[in-house]
Kinemage of the C-alpha trace (Angstrom):
@kinemage 1
@onewidth
@group {chain A} dominant
@subgroup {mainchain}
@vectorlist {calphas} color= white
{ca met a 1} P -0.111 0.189 0.027
{ca phe a 2} L 2.785 2.597 0.771
{ca lys a 3} L 5.990 3.221 -0.187
{ca asp a 4} L 9.286 1.950 1.719
{ca asn a 5} L 9.885 3.796 5.057
{ca glu a 6} L 6.482 5.648 5.698
{ca leu a 7} L 6.800 4.383 9.252
{ca lys a 8} L 10.689 4.995 9.728
{ca gly a 9} L 11.585 6.426 12.722
{ca lys a 10} L 8.596 5.095 14.727
{ca thr a 11} L 8.607 2.407 17.341
{ca ile a 12} L 5.439 0.509 17.856
{ca leu a 13} L 4.215 -2.311 20.273
{ca val a 14} L 2.019 -5.014 19.400
{ca thr a 15} L 0.395 -6.944 21.746
{ca gly a 16} L -0.252 -10.829 20.679
{ca gly a 17} L 2.008 -10.267 17.997
{ca gly a 18} L 3.809 -13.360 17.957
{ca thr a 19} L 0.787 -14.870 15.843
{ca gly a 20} L -2.197 -14.292 13.696
{ca leu a 21} L -3.413 -11.031 12.759
{ca gly a 22} L -0.566 -9.440 15.094
{ca lys a 23} L 2.198 -11.307 13.435
{ca ser a 24} L 0.779 -9.990 10.114
{ca met a 25} L 0.488 -6.352 11.127
{ca thr a 26} L 4.058 -6.468 12.523
{ca lys a 27} L 5.609 -7.831 9.450
{ca tyr a 28} L 3.867 -5.171 7.385
{ca phe a 29} L 5.086 -2.220 9.877
{ca met a 30} L 8.557 -3.470 9.691
{ca glu a 31} L 8.504 -3.487 6.003
{ca leu a 32} L 7.622 0.194 6.117
{ca gly a 33} L 10.282 0.751 8.173
{ca ala a 34} L 9.184 0.879 12.170
{ca asn a 35} L 11.025 -0.874 14.879
{ca leu a 36} L 8.740 -3.283 16.825
{ca ile a 37} L 8.234 -4.816 20.291
{ca ile a 38} L 5.731 -7.927 20.017
{ca cys a 39} L 4.839 -9.385 23.393
{ca ser a 40} L 2.616 -12.687 24.246
{ca arg a 41} L 2.331 -15.024 26.869
{ca lys a 42} L 4.774 -17.501 25.227
{ca gln a 43} L 8.662 -16.623 24.506
{ca asp a 44} L 9.163 -19.585 22.318
{ca val a 45} L 6.636 -18.327 19.941
{ca leu a 46} L 7.984 -14.966 20.175
{ca asp a 47} L 11.586 -16.046 19.427
{ca ala a 48} L 10.434 -17.675 16.185
{ca thr a 49} L 8.541 -15.055 15.164
{ca val a 50} L 11.156 -12.448 15.864
{ca lys a 51} L 13.528 -14.696 13.693
{ca glu a 52} L 11.203 -15.266 10.771
{ca leu a 53} L 10.472 -11.617 10.687
{ca gln a 54} L 14.433 -10.701 10.759
{ca glu a 55} L 15.066 -12.487 7.992
{ca ala a 56} L 12.067 -11.663 5.959
{ca thr a 57} L 12.272 -7.950 6.308
{ca gly a 58} L 16.033 -7.340 7.459
{ca gly a 59} L 13.978 -5.332 10.241
{ca asn a 60} L 14.504 -4.114 13.937
{ca ile a 61} L 12.230 -6.389 16.248
{ca ile a 62} L 12.179 -7.572 19.728
{ca gly a 63} L 10.106 -10.085 21.319
{ca ile a 64} L 9.186 -9.896 25.092
{ca ala a 65} L 7.271 -12.380 27.211
{ca cys a 66} L 4.104 -10.695 28.817
{ca asp a 67} L 0.689 -11.450 29.995
{ca val a 68} L -1.019 -8.266 29.614
{ca arg a 69} L -3.872 -8.904 32.266
{ca lys a 70} L -0.458 -7.853 34.846
{ca pro a 71} L 0.503 -4.471 34.956
{ca ile a 72} L 4.001 -5.180 36.201
{ca glu a 73} L 4.652 -7.313 33.416
{ca val a 74} L 3.606 -4.291 30.894
{ca glu a 75} L 5.872 -1.954 32.799
{ca asn a 76} L 8.619 -4.619 31.945
{ca val a 77} L 7.828 -4.615 28.239
{ca ile a 78} L 7.742 -0.621 27.958
{ca ala a 79} L 10.842 -0.381 29.751
{ca lys a 80} L 12.726 -2.872 27.560
{ca gly a 81} L 11.536 -1.409 24.782
{ca ile a 82} L 12.727 1.830 25.711
{ca glu a 83} L 15.885 0.647 26.466
{ca glu a 84} L 16.137 -0.678 22.867
{ca tyr a 85} L 14.853 2.224 20.932
{ca gly a 86} L 14.992 4.735 22.991
{ca glu a 87} L 11.209 5.718 22.985
{ca ile a 88} L 8.196 3.949 21.889
{ca asn a 89} L 5.244 5.782 19.419
{ca gly a 90} L 2.763 3.619 18.879
{ca leu a 91} L 0.501 0.837 20.639
{ca val a 92} L -1.519 -2.055 18.933
{ca asn a 93} L -3.869 -3.578 21.104
{ca asn a 94} L -4.444 -7.026 19.327
{ca ala a 95} L -3.982 -9.550 21.966
{ca ala a 96} L -7.352 -11.341 22.810
{ca gly a 97} L -9.122 -14.801 23.423
{ca asn a 98} L -12.466 -15.981 22.549
{ca phe a 99} L -14.306 -19.231 22.070
{ca ile a 100} L -18.194 -20.423 21.276
{ca ser a 101} L -20.285 -21.504 24.041
{ca pro a 102} L -24.043 -20.753 25.139
{ca thr a 103} L -23.726 -18.564 27.799
{ca glu a 104} L -25.589 -20.534 30.487
{ca arg a 105} L -22.649 -23.227 30.224
{ca leu a 106} L -19.912 -20.526 31.210
{ca ser a 107} L -18.565 -20.443 34.803
{ca pro a 108} L -17.425 -16.755 36.340
{ca lys a 109} L -13.981 -17.833 35.870
{ca ala a 110} L -14.567 -18.265 31.849
{ca phe a 111} L -15.950 -14.980 31.828
{ca asp a 112} L -12.911 -13.529 33.623
{ca val a 113} L -10.528 -15.048 31.190
{ca ile a 114} L -11.681 -13.335 28.413
{ca val a 115} L -12.685 -10.196 29.832
{ca asp a 116} L -9.245 -9.846 31.746
{ca ile a 117} L -7.202 -10.586 28.594
{ca val a 118} L -9.487 -8.394 26.080
{ca leu a 119} L -10.332 -5.481 28.315
{ca lys a 120} L -7.901 -5.248 31.104
{ca gly a 121} L -5.099 -6.223 29.330
{ca ser a 122} L -6.043 -3.341 26.709
{ca tyr a 123} L -6.529 -0.612 29.429
{ca asn a 124} L -3.377 -1.964 31.055
{ca cys a 125} L -1.296 -1.362 28.184
{ca thr a 126} L -3.069 2.054 27.221
{ca leu a 127} L -3.182 3.315 30.504
{ca leu a 128} L 0.720 2.527 31.265
{ca met a 129} L 1.581 3.759 27.850
{ca gly a 130} L -0.606 6.987 27.877
{ca lys a 131} L 1.105 8.136 31.342
{ca tyr a 132} L 4.599 7.726 29.730
{ca trp a 133} L 3.378 9.499 26.410
{ca ile a 134} L 2.142 12.232 28.674
{ca glu a 135} L 5.051 12.644 31.285
{ca lys a 136} L 7.448 12.602 27.796
{ca lys a 137} L 5.375 14.734 25.991
{ca ile a 138} L 5.519 12.005 23.128
{ca pro a 139} L 2.888 12.385 20.223
{ca ala a 140} L 1.396 8.942 19.660
{ca asn a 141} L -1.023 6.546 18.307
{ca ile a 142} L -3.333 3.962 19.678
{ca leu a 143} L -4.838 1.350 17.577
{ca asn a 144} L -7.314 -1.364 18.836
{ca ile a 145} L -8.538 -4.390 17.000
{ca val a 146} L -12.109 -4.516 18.195
{ca thr a 147} L -15.275 -6.504 16.141
{ca thr a 148} L -18.240 -5.566 14.306
{ca tyr a 149} L -20.540 -7.416 17.337
{ca ser a 150} L -18.410 -4.381 20.086
{ca trp a 151} L -21.826 -2.431 19.140
{ca thr a 152} L -24.117 -5.106 18.145
{ca gly a 153} L -23.888 -7.679 20.694
{ca ser a 154} L -23.801 -11.269 19.724
{ca gly a 155} L -24.995 -14.489 21.406
{ca phe a 156} L -22.652 -17.224 22.275
{ca val a 157} L -19.519 -15.268 22.355
{ca val a 158} L -20.935 -12.746 25.270
{ca pro a 159} L -17.374 -12.521 27.240
{ca ser a 160} L -15.782 -11.327 24.246
{ca ala a 161} L -18.638 -8.971 23.189
{ca ile a 162} L -18.378 -7.301 26.505
{ca ala a 163} L -14.956 -6.980 26.456
{ca lys a 164} L -14.816 -5.879 23.194
{ca ala a 165} L -17.563 -3.051 23.390
{ca gly a 166} L -15.446 -1.861 26.319
{ca val a 167} L -12.459 -1.324 24.342
{ca leu a 168} L -14.392 0.138 21.550
{ca thr a 169} L -15.734 2.843 24.366
{ca leu a 170} L -11.958 3.321 25.469
{ca thr a 171} L -10.994 4.146 21.928
{ca arg a 172} L -13.662 6.457 21.713
{ca ser a 173} L -13.393 7.862 25.267
{ca leu a 174} L -9.487 8.349 25.217
{ca ala a 175} L -9.732 10.121 21.552
{ca ala a 176} L -11.745 12.786 23.046
{ca glu a 177} L -9.695 13.094 26.407
{ca trp a 178} L -5.790 12.671 25.210
{ca ala a 179} L -6.093 14.313 21.876
{ca lys a 180} L -4.800 17.351 23.433
{ca tyr a 181} L -1.386 15.336 24.337
{ca lys a 182} L -1.319 14.566 20.738
{ca ile a 183} L -2.222 11.212 21.568
{ca arg a 184} L -4.690 9.802 18.889
{ca ser a 185} L -6.991 6.556 19.356
{ca asn a 186} L -8.712 4.446 16.711
{ca ala a 187} L -10.129 0.755 16.074
{ca ile a 188} L -10.291 -1.771 13.346
{ca ala a 189} L -13.319 -4.233 13.338
{ca pro a 190} L -12.007 -7.137 11.333
{ca gly a 191} L -14.659 -9.670 9.758
{ca pro a 192} L -13.283 -13.148 9.299
{ca phe a 193} L -9.458 -13.430 8.707
{ca pro a 194} L -8.508 -17.142 9.029
{ca thr a 195} L -5.908 -17.543 11.570
{ca gln a 196} L -4.638 -20.885 13.007
{ca gly a 197} L -5.748 -19.991 16.212
{ca ala a 198} L -8.802 -17.733 17.289
{ca phe a 199} L -10.475 -18.467 13.711
{ca ser a 200} L -10.274 -22.473 14.254
{ca arg a 201} L -11.814 -22.221 17.719
{ca leu a 202} L -14.704 -20.204 16.600
{ca phe a 203} L -15.252 -22.417 13.580
{ca pro a 204} L -14.298 -25.821 14.295
{ca glu a 205} L -14.585 -28.370 11.148
{ca gly a 206} L -17.883 -29.785 12.241
{ca leu a 207} L -19.717 -26.474 13.009
{ca lys a 208} L -17.955 -24.839 9.643
{ca glu a 209} L -19.892 -27.459 7.632
{ca lys a 210} L -23.297 -26.478 8.810
{ca leu a 211} L -22.681 -22.571 9.631
{ca asp a 212} L -20.187 -21.497 6.472
{ca pro a 213} L -19.312 -18.304 7.463
{ca leu a 214} L -18.986 -17.170 3.750
{ca asn a 215} L -22.644 -17.414 3.384
{ca arg a 216} L -22.780 -14.647 5.832
{ca ile a 217} L -20.172 -12.403 3.669
{ca pro a 218} L -21.671 -10.523 0.509
{ca leu a 219} L -17.982 -10.735 -1.343
{ca lys a 220} L -18.066 -14.389 -0.732
{ca arg a 221} L -14.476 -14.658 0.520
{ca tyr a 222} L -12.683 -14.213 3.405
{ca gly a 223} L -10.093 -11.241 4.296
{ca val a 224} L -6.539 -11.675 3.474
{ca his a 225} L -4.096 -10.450 6.154
{ca gln a 226} L -2.212 -8.131 4.038
{ca glu a 227} L -5.743 -6.000 3.500
{ca leu a 228} L -6.136 -5.453 7.352
{ca ala a 229} L -2.325 -4.848 7.691
{ca asn a 230} L -2.388 -2.159 5.141
{ca leu a 231} L -5.346 -0.448 6.909
{ca ala a 232} L -3.282 -0.619 10.155
{ca ala a 233} L -0.343 0.960 8.582
{ca tyr a 234} L -2.522 3.892 7.439
{ca leu a 235} L -3.983 4.434 10.774
{ca met a 236} L -0.687 4.292 12.406
{ca ser a 237} L 0.964 6.554 9.922
{ca asp a 238} L 1.182 10.106 9.475
{ca phe a 239} L -1.164 10.141 6.475
{ca ser a 240} L -4.331 9.106 8.985
{ca ala a 241} L -3.029 12.359 11.410
{ca tyr a 242} L -7.044 13.921 11.127
{ca val a 243} L -8.312 10.395 11.767
{ca asn a 244} L -9.316 10.067 15.720
{ca gly a 245} L -12.009 8.129 17.676
{ca glu a 246} L -12.922 5.982 14.798
{ca val a 247} L -13.610 2.624 14.117
{ca val a 248} L -12.939 1.166 10.562
{ca thr a 249} L -14.900 -2.088 9.753
{ca ile a 250} L -13.074 -4.381 7.297
{ca asp a 251} L -15.485 -7.464 7.166
{ca gly a 252} L -16.668 -7.489 3.175
{ca gly a 253} L -19.772 -6.009 4.238
{ca glu a 254} L -20.693 -9.185 6.477
{ca trp a 255} L -22.216 -7.217 9.362
{ca ile a 256} L -24.239 -4.969 7.516
{ca tyr a 257} L -25.435 -7.693 5.183
{ca asn a 258} L -26.793 -9.242 8.051
{ca ala a 259} L -28.278 -6.509 9.587
{ca gly a 260} L -30.577 -5.913 7.007
{ca glu a 261} L -34.223 -7.269 7.589
{ca phe a 262} L -34.776 -8.432 3.598
{ca thr a 263} L -31.086 -9.425 2.644
{ca gly a 264} L -32.179 -13.091 3.126
{ca leu a 265} L -33.947 -12.561 -0.461
{ca asp a 266} L -30.505 -13.046 -1.812
{ca ala a 267} L -31.642 -16.836 -1.945
{ca ile a 268} L -34.312 -16.175 -3.929
{ca pro a 269} L -33.452 -17.327 -7.631
{ca ser a 270} L -34.114 -14.839 -10.397
{ca glu a 271} L -36.949 -16.780 -12.344
{ca met a 272} L -38.892 -16.599 -9.184
{ca trp a 273} L -38.877 -12.723 -9.089
{ca asp a 274} L -41.945 -12.634 -11.868
{ca met a 275} L -44.202 -14.750 -9.770
{ca ile a 276} L -43.400 -12.703 -6.908
{ca glu a 277} L -44.061 -9.186 -8.579
{ca lys a 278} L -47.398 -10.645 -9.858
{ca gln a 279} L -48.225 -11.652 -6.403
{ca val a 280} L -47.081 -8.135 -4.962
{ca arg a 281} L -49.305 -6.248 -7.753
{ca gly a 282} L -52.126 -8.432 -6.859
{ca lys a 283} L -52.411 -10.202 -10.285
{ca lys a 284} L -53.230 -13.834 -10.412
């Protein structure tokens, strides 16, 4: 999408950056010249990603194990990132957890696991980075990865819906409050982008056969990771300097298609419309 070095001079922290969409965004940020800090709970996964992306891009990256639910571990990541690169300019809150279940089957602990990673993890990272940026007077950029059911809600993923709704509210609230410090806050709401982790848990093979996600997407395809990375790079770059407090949906039209009361009429073959039109007009 961009020329080389459009993110040169920026240092970006990506949570959940060792796998999936976090890894894809990280790679593109590096290709555009940014210094990267990635964190997740498994150091071996981070080490493998660091090695792979260094070889692929020739860029700068470090991986630091961190449980974003624990502020002291987040502080450690920030401190090591500053030690390595001098300062940090951007944060991508991407770490998440999710699974499908009837809500009545869940325990309070199951709720806690998801809400703590998604919501508590996001506000831990955002708050601690924000304190640093404000104290040091560093212009900065926050990008939160949410979901389209952040504003609609959704059954069977209720802990995630609650947590993502909180992250979306955090995005908009800080866009208003921290703009005076030259800190922007935006979000991306992705539709289905296949990954080995989250996507396979949400659409296991047996369920995928009965409830094909492609039937819900007007474009009849899944998202490509580079498409999301393009959008993320734009929102983390100075090209989007006037975008603040926005959530950008990238889902092939999925949520709006399924929100429409009559979009199910897609299933009617064209030859039936003559008959339907006569019935509507009251003709026999």
